[in-house]
C-alpha positions in Angstrom: 27.1 -5.2 -24.1 26.2 -2.5 -21.7 22.8 -1.7 -20.2 19.8 -2.1 -22.5 17.0 -2.5 -19.9 16.1 -0.8 -16.6 13.5 -2.2 -14.3 12.0 -0.1 -11.5 9.8 -1.4 -8.7 8.0 1.1 -6.5 5.3 3.6 -6.0 4.5 7.1 -7.3 7.8 8.7 -6.6 9.8 5.8 -8.0 7.8 5.8 -11.2 8.2 9.6 -11.6 11.9 9.0 -11.4 11.7 6.2 -13.9 9.8 8.6 -16.3 12.5 11.2 -15.9 15.1 8.6 -16.7 13.1 7.4 -19.7 12.8 10.9 -21.1 16.5 11.5 -20.7 17.2 8.1 -22.5 15.0 9.3 -25.4 16.7 12.7 -25.5 20.1 11.0 -25.7 18.9 8.5 -28.2 20.1 5.5 -26.2 18.8 2.0 -26.9 17.6 1.4 -23.3 14.1 0.3 -22.3 12.6 1.3 -19.0 10.0 -1.0 -17.4 8.0 0.1 -14.3 6.6 -2.5 -11.9 4.0 -1.0 -9.5 4.5 -1.7 -5.8 2.2 -0.2 -3.1 0.6 -1.6 0.0 -2.4 0.6 -0.7 -3.5 -1.8 -3.4 -5.0 1.1 -5.3 -3.6 0.6 -8.8 -6.2 0.2 -11.6 -6.1 -3.1 -13.5 -4.1 -4.9 -10.8 -5.8 -7.4 -8.5 -3.2 -7.2 -5.8 0.0 -5.3 -5.4 3.2 -6.4 -3.7 3.1 -6.1 0.1 -0.6 -5.8 0.4 -1.1 -9.3 2.0 1.7 -8.7 4.5 0.3 -5.2 5.4 -3.2 -6.7 6.0 -1.9 -9.6 8.1 0.2 -7.3 10.3 -2.7 -4.7 10.6 -5.1 -7.5 11.7 -2.5 -8.6 14.3 -2.3 -5.0 15.6 -6.1 -4.7 15.8 -6.3 -8.0 17.8 -3.6 -6.6 20.2 -5.6 -3.4 20.6 -8.7 -5.5 21.4 -6.9 -7.4 24.1 -5.7 -4.1 25.7 -9.2 -2.6 25.5 -10.7 -5.6 27.1 -8.4 -5.2 30.1 -10.1 -1.9 31.0 -13.7 -1.3 32.1 -15.4 0.1 29.0 -12.1 0.2 27.2 -11.7 1.4 23.7 -9.2 0.2 21.2 -8.2 2.7 18.5 -6.0 1.8 15.6 -4.8 4.1 12.8 -3.5 2.2 9.8 -1.5 3.3 6.8 -3.1 4.2 3.5 -2.5 7.7 2.1 -5.7 7.9 -0.1 -6.9 4.3 0.0 -8.5 2.4 2.8 -8.0 -1.1 1.4 -5.6 -2.2 4.2 -8.0 -0.9 6.9 -11.0 -2.6 5.3 -9.4 -5.9 4.8 -7.8 -5.9 8.2 -11.1 -4.9 9.9 -12.9 -7.8 8.1 -10.1 -10.2 8.9 -10.1 -9.4 12.7 -13.9 -9.6 12.9 -13.8 -7.4 16.1 -14.0 -3.9 14.5 -17.1 -1.9 15.2 -16.2 1.2 13.1 -13.8 1.5 10.2 -13.2 4.9 8.7 -11.6 5.1 5.2 -10.5 8.0 3.1 -12.9 7.1 0.2 -16.0 7.7 2.3 -16.5 11.1 4.0 -17.4 10.9 7.7 
């Protein structure tokens, strides 16, 4: 009877909140377990092959890159510039660039430029 398990799915902020909840549970000596499930489109979590949302992010990013290519080709010496999400990880950018096969330069946060 009552709550004995809490599951949180999310990124850094969500897990910081889950940690605070867990500490309060311990302080109050409640019999509740807290389980964190990482979710980030950045795909930058150690020991996890692929996080939730990464595939979708890559597919949508590749679609945007292809749209930029079409727009750039409509102009004489046109240039398509696409900025993708990824706070400190360039996985979405790299995978999308490889998927589109039309990217000449891909800058990522892990490599200084």
